[in-house]
KEVO-130405 format. One record per residue (C-alpha): y, x, z. Coordinates in pm, 1 decimal. Each point is the difference from the previous one (the first is absolute). Layout:
residues N
[pt [Y,X,Z]]
...
//
This chain:
residues 309
[pt [37.6,-5.0,-3.1]]
[pt [308.8,134.1,-93.1]]
[pt [217.6,91.4,334.5]]
[pt [303.1,-156.0,-133.3]]
[pt [174.7,-276.7,144.6]]
[pt [275.0,-282.0,-131.0]]
[pt [295.0,-159.6,159.6]]
[pt [-21.2,-354.6,25.6]]
[pt [29.0,-174.0,-353.3]]
[pt [-19.3,336.4,-198.2]]
[pt [-304.0,-85.9,-216.8]]
[pt [112.2,-120.4,-342.6]]
[pt [-130.6,-374.4,-30.9]]
[pt [-79.7,-164.5,-300.7]]
[pt [254.3,-278.3,-137.0]]
[pt [-270.0,-259.8,0.0]]
[pt [-249.8,-193.8,-21.4]]
[pt [-76.3,71.0,345.7]]
[pt [-343.2,-18.0,91.2]]
[pt [-86.0,90.3,347.5]]
[pt [-327.2,-61.0,240.9]]
[pt [-104.9,20.2,382.6]]
[pt [-344.5,188.7,88.7]]
[pt [-123.9,-86.3,334.2]]
[pt [-285.8,-206.6,184.6]]
[pt [-30.4,-333.8,82.6]]
[pt [361.4,-48.8,-163.8]]
[pt [-37.7,-312.5,-195.7]]
[pt [188.0,-219.3,246.5]]
[pt [310.7,267.3,-45.1]]
[pt [378.3,-129.2,-20.0]]
[pt [97.1,309.3,-185.2]]
[pt [-57.8,-125.1,-378.9]]
[pt [206.8,-293.7,81.1]]
[pt [265.4,176.5,124.3]]
[pt [4.5,263.8,-279.1]]
[pt [9.0,-219.2,-244.8]]
[pt [245.6,-321.7,81.7]]
[pt [250.3,295.9,86.7]]
[pt [-38.0,149.8,-299.2]]
[pt [8.8,-275.9,-194.4]]
[pt [346.2,-57.4,151.5]]
[pt [131.6,340.0,-100.0]]
[pt [-101.2,-84.5,-363.7]]
[pt [-297.2,234.0,-29.4]]
[pt [-341.6,-62.2,-135.8]]
[pt [-224.9,86.8,256.5]]
[pt [-379.9,-80.1,83.2]]
[pt [-182.5,107.1,339.2]]
[pt [-334.9,-36.4,37.6]]
[pt [-270.6,59.1,261.2]]
[pt [-264.6,261.8,-15.6]]
[pt [-235.7,-90.2,326.6]]
[pt [-242.6,228.3,37.8]]
[pt [-226.7,-208.7,119.7]]
[pt [4.6,-275.5,-255.1]]
[pt [-54.6,326.3,-216.4]]
[pt [-282.5,114.6,172.9]]
[pt [136.3,377.7,21.0]]
[pt [33.0,201.4,265.4]]
[pt [365.6,125.3,138.2]]
[pt [-116.0,353.9,-136.5]]
[pt [7.6,-131.1,-365.7]]
[pt [434.9,-22.6,1.8]]
[pt [11.3,283.0,-179.6]]
[pt [-206.4,-127.0,-296.8]]
[pt [205.2,-314.2,57.2]]
[pt [322.5,114.2,-10.6]]
[pt [-111.8,188.9,-319.0]]
[pt [-116.0,-335.6,-158.1]]
[pt [325.3,-131.5,88.6]]
[pt [185.6,251.7,-166.6]]
[pt [-184.6,-33.2,-315.5]]
[pt [32.1,-370.6,15.3]]
[pt [388.9,38.8,12.8]]
[pt [97.8,-55.7,375.2]]
[pt [331.0,89.6,119.7]]
[pt [-125.0,60.9,362.6]]
[pt [-233.9,-103.8,245.8]]
[pt [89.7,-81.1,365.5]]
[pt [-276.0,130.0,225.7]]
[pt [-153.0,-139.7,341.3]]
[pt [-280.3,34.9,266.6]]
[pt [-228.8,167.9,-72.1]]
[pt [161.1,265.3,-250.8]]
[pt [335.7,109.2,109.7]]
[pt [-139.1,310.8,79.6]]
[pt [-271.3,52.5,-270.9]]
[pt [307.9,-28.2,-246.7]]
[pt [182.5,323.7,166.0]]
[pt [-254.4,246.2,-207.0]]
[pt [30.8,-186.0,-303.2]]
[pt [370.9,-30.3,-120.8]]
[pt [144.8,274.9,-162.0]]
[pt [332.1,-17.5,212.5]]
[pt [79.4,-116.2,327.6]]
[pt [327.9,-128.6,155.3]]
[pt [104.6,183.0,287.2]]
[pt [-15.3,-296.3,222.5]]
[pt [-336.7,-76.8,-94.3]]
[pt [-109.7,342.5,28.3]]
[pt [122.2,-0.7,416.1]]
[pt [-190.2,-367.4,29.3]]
[pt [-296.8,154.9,-146.5]]
[pt [-65.4,-355.4,-190.3]]
[pt [104.2,-151.5,-340.3]]
[pt [39.6,-349.3,-57.8]]
[pt [170.1,9.5,-304.5]]
[pt [-80.0,209.1,-301.7]]
[pt [200.6,8.9,-332.3]]
[pt [-181.6,36.5,-326.7]]
[pt [278.9,245.3,-174.3]]
[pt [-90.8,152.6,-357.3]]
[pt [-251.9,210.8,60.3]]
[pt [42.2,20.1,448.4]]
[pt [-76.1,-205.0,263.6]]
[pt [253.9,26.3,272.5]]
[pt [-37.1,-109.9,319.6]]
[pt [176.8,-184.2,260.0]]
[pt [10.3,-191.2,365.3]]
[pt [241.0,-273.1,11.7]]
[pt [-176.1,-132.0,341.9]]
[pt [259.6,155.7,199.8]]
[pt [278.6,-87.7,-264.8]]
[pt [-84.2,-356.9,83.8]]
[pt [3.2,89.6,319.9]]
[pt [303.4,176.5,45.7]]
[pt [201.2,-281.1,-200.3]]
[pt [-133.9,-291.9,177.9]]
[pt [130.7,158.3,349.9]]
[pt [320.5,49.7,-191.5]]
[pt [29.6,-364.4,-128.8]]
[pt [-177.8,-154.6,319.7]]
[pt [153.7,145.8,264.1]]
[pt [288.7,205.1,-80.3]]
[pt [122.9,58.1,328.5]]
[pt [-346.0,124.5,185.0]]
[pt [51.2,284.2,205.4]]
[pt [-234.1,258.4,-89.6]]
[pt [74.8,233.7,319.6]]
[pt [-370.9,-51.9,131.6]]
[pt [-237.7,-177.0,-182.4]]
[pt [-358.1,-34.6,100.1]]
[pt [-274.3,-56.4,-346.3]]
[pt [-351.7,-159.0,101.3]]
[pt [-209.1,59.7,-290.0]]
[pt [-64.6,346.4,-166.0]]
[pt [-205.1,-72.5,-309.3]]
[pt [123.2,-40.1,-395.4]]
[pt [246.8,-248.0,116.4]]
[pt [113.7,188.6,297.1]]
[pt [51.5,327.2,-194.7]]
[pt [242.4,-209.3,-202.8]]
[pt [224.7,-149.8,229.4]]
[pt [-6.8,343.1,227.3]]
[pt [122.5,157.7,-297.9]]
[pt [270.3,-286.1,-57.5]]
[pt [121.3,11.9,325.1]]
[pt [41.6,365.3,42.4]]
[pt [162.2,-12.1,-334.8]]
[pt [223.5,-242.6,82.1]]
[pt [104.1,202.7,330.2]]
[pt [-189.2,-68.7,285.0]]
[pt [104.0,245.1,253.5]]
[pt [-357.5,-78.3,183.0]]
[pt [-284.6,-158.6,-96.3]]
[pt [-334.9,-25.6,218.1]]
[pt [-332.8,-34.9,-161.5]]
[pt [-287.8,-212.4,138.0]]
[pt [-373.9,-101.9,-156.6]]
[pt [-332.4,-99.6,145.4]]
[pt [-138.4,326.6,-203.0]]
[pt [203.8,297.6,190.3]]
[pt [-104.5,236.5,-270.9]]
[pt [179.4,-207.8,-253.0]]
[pt [296.1,-2.0,185.6]]
[pt [-14.9,394.5,85.9]]
[pt [-42.0,24.8,-362.9]]
[pt [308.4,-213.0,-139.9]]
[pt [222.4,127.8,229.8]]
[pt [-69.5,370.4,-94.1]]
[pt [73.5,-93.6,-364.6]]
[pt [310.7,-164.3,84.2]]
[pt [132.0,265.1,202.1]]
[pt [-68.6,244.4,-264.5]]
[pt [280.6,-184.9,-229.0]]
[pt [223.9,-126.7,279.7]]
[pt [25.3,311.1,219.9]]
[pt [331.4,-112.5,144.5]]
[pt [-112.3,-339.9,145.9]]
[pt [-197.7,-50.3,320.9]]
[pt [-367.1,-116.4,-104.0]]
[pt [-228.1,-73.9,324.6]]
[pt [-370.2,-145.2,-7.8]]
[pt [-94.0,-241.0,273.7]]
[pt [-366.3,-108.6,118.8]]
[pt [-4.5,-416.9,42.3]]
[pt [-2.9,-15.4,357.7]]
[pt [351.8,159.8,-31.6]]
[pt [130.0,-266.8,-176.5]]
[pt [122.8,-232.0,282.2]]
[pt [218.2,258.9,138.1]]
[pt [150.7,62.0,-369.5]]
[pt [72.5,-322.2,-126.2]]
[pt [269.8,-79.5,272.0]]
[pt [177.1,321.4,-107.2]]
[pt [-9.3,-59.7,-396.0]]
[pt [260.8,-112.2,-230.7]]
[pt [-225.5,-134.5,-204.1]]
[pt [-376.0,-46.3,-84.6]]
[pt [-191.2,11.3,-291.8]]
[pt [-369.0,-169.6,-61.0]]
[pt [-197.1,178.3,-264.4]]
[pt [-320.5,-143.3,47.0]]
[pt [-183.9,-270.7,-136.6]]
[pt [-22.9,-182.8,309.4]]
[pt [186.8,-353.2,-52.8]]
[pt [-133.6,-41.2,-373.8]]
[pt [-164.5,-357.9,-66.7]]
[pt [-361.9,155.5,66.4]]
[pt [105.7,235.6,311.1]]
[pt [180.3,-196.9,206.4]]
[pt [187.6,109.9,317.8]]
[pt [275.4,230.2,117.2]]
[pt [76.3,371.5,78.5]]
[pt [192.3,5.3,300.8]]
[pt [179.7,-229.4,271.3]]
[pt [339.0,-86.4,-125.0]]
[pt [99.3,-78.3,329.0]]
[pt [12.5,360.2,70.0]]
[pt [282.2,57.6,-286.2]]
[pt [340.9,69.8,129.0]]
[pt [312.0,-209.7,-46.0]]
[pt [96.2,63.2,-417.6]]
[pt [-300.0,183.4,-102.2]]
[pt [-113.3,-97.8,-317.3]]
[pt [-350.3,-46.5,-129.4]]
[pt [-146.1,35.7,-366.8]]
[pt [-341.6,-96.1,-103.6]]
[pt [-163.4,120.5,-350.3]]
[pt [-253.8,-295.4,-36.8]]
[pt [161.2,-270.1,-228.8]]
[pt [-320.2,-242.7,-31.2]]
[pt [113.4,-186.4,191.5]]
[pt [357.8,76.2,28.4]]
[pt [53.0,-136.8,324.9]]
[pt [-273.2,198.3,178.6]]
[pt [-52.1,-30.7,387.1]]
[pt [215.8,295.5,92.3]]
[pt [297.1,-82.8,-220.5]]
[pt [6.9,-379.3,143.8]]
[pt [-4.4,99.8,334.9]]
[pt [282.1,266.8,11.2]]
[pt [205.7,-228.9,-222.6]]
[pt [-16.4,-263.6,286.9]]
[pt [70.4,213.5,244.8]]
[pt [331.9,103.3,-210.5]]
[pt [-95.8,343.2,-104.6]]
[pt [69.2,75.2,-386.4]]
[pt [-296.0,5.0,-225.7]]
[pt [-99.7,190.0,-319.0]]
[pt [-325.2,-192.7,-161.4]]
[pt [-202.8,180.4,-254.7]]
[pt [133.8,-188.4,-283.4]]
[pt [269.2,254.4,-46.3]]
[pt [-180.4,272.3,-69.7]]
[pt [-261.2,-168.1,-225.3]]
[pt [294.9,-129.4,-194.7]]
[pt [169.9,355.7,-29.5]]
[pt [-272.2,212.1,-103.5]]
[pt [-34.0,-225.9,-275.1]]
[pt [377.6,27.1,-82.6]]
[pt [-7.6,366.8,26.7]]
[pt [-326.4,-11.4,-228.4]]
[pt [183.8,-220.8,-240.6]]
[pt [320.9,261.7,-18.9]]
[pt [-235.5,270.0,-45.6]]
[pt [-179.4,-142.1,-276.8]]
[pt [261.2,-167.4,-194.2]]
[pt [275.7,184.5,59.4]]
[pt [197.9,-284.5,91.7]]
[pt [141.7,-137.9,377.4]]
[pt [-185.0,-321.4,71.1]]
[pt [173.8,-261.1,202.8]]
[pt [-160.6,93.3,306.6]]
[pt [143.2,-342.2,206.1]]
[pt [-157.0,-243.3,-286.9]]
[pt [-327.2,188.1,40.2]]
[pt [54.9,-69.4,339.4]]
[pt [8.8,-370.8,-41.3]]
[pt [-263.7,-6.2,-261.1]]
[pt [-208.6,189.0,255.4]]
[pt [36.0,-222.3,292.1]]
[pt [-67.6,-290.1,-191.4]]
[pt [-339.1,120.8,-157.4]]
[pt [-69.9,66.4,394.7]]
[pt [95.8,-354.5,111.0]]
[pt [-163.8,-192.5,-274.0]]
[pt [-328.4,219.6,115.6]]
[pt [51.5,-117.6,328.3]]
[pt [51.7,-324.4,-68.7]]
[pt [-318.4,-27.4,-214.8]]
[pt [-240.5,161.4,269.2]]
[pt [-62.8,320.4,-213.8]]
[pt [-33.7,346.4,87.5]]
[pt [-79.9,294.3,-154.1]]
[pt [81.3,386.2,-99.2]]
[pt [331.4,131.2,210.6]]
[pt [106.0,229.2,-276.3]]
//
């Protein structure tokens, strides 16, 4: 793989039509195609988005390289990448955006001429969601629960946004230490510490904001990660889960008067960033937000569930 890195938007894009796809497992109910296609249509673009579910295709995640090669031959402009292929793609791209290299995960591959260029828009999505959803959020001392894939993106975004002290915790202490070490390498001037689970009850009351980045609270994983009564007055709460948009954590925190950020902001933000990179044009983020929330609302009313992608 070429060691070169690229700045956001530096990759040449075709004039269209755009053919884009999503590779992953269990993604047939993804809202991503609708988000992309509706906004692209509003932008006056000829844009088609297809799902390539590994389960339906009967192919293992290790086939992602062959699938990308087939996509290039079929004329695809770009491919979004989700679980379980985000790390596998790292070794397949010809060029890697700096932030994707730092995160060690790719969720967008642009098929530009004879090159595969890898990006990560997950962290951009959280950063932009935080900026638009909680513009006055204090980043003095942020506690994050969950250090997996989503947690890596939120931690990176929080630090990039200027968080002074980031406290990380996960049930897997090795994962916590690994994420902290990676973040310290890229943000040496900021204070990044790890906490064990039994230290959370003392850390939560000191935090200016708490980020929840685990699957707990999803439709098929009900529950709440911590006691919101421990939060100090004025502390904000953020959840990465968006199915449902109002998780038990978001609902309880809001009822107690805490500013909240639901997972929809991150979902829209990463889709918006992907569209911008793929097309070279600026989508209307507010319009995408309204459309996304209408999609989720319709899904919740129908009682349907699905992929969190």
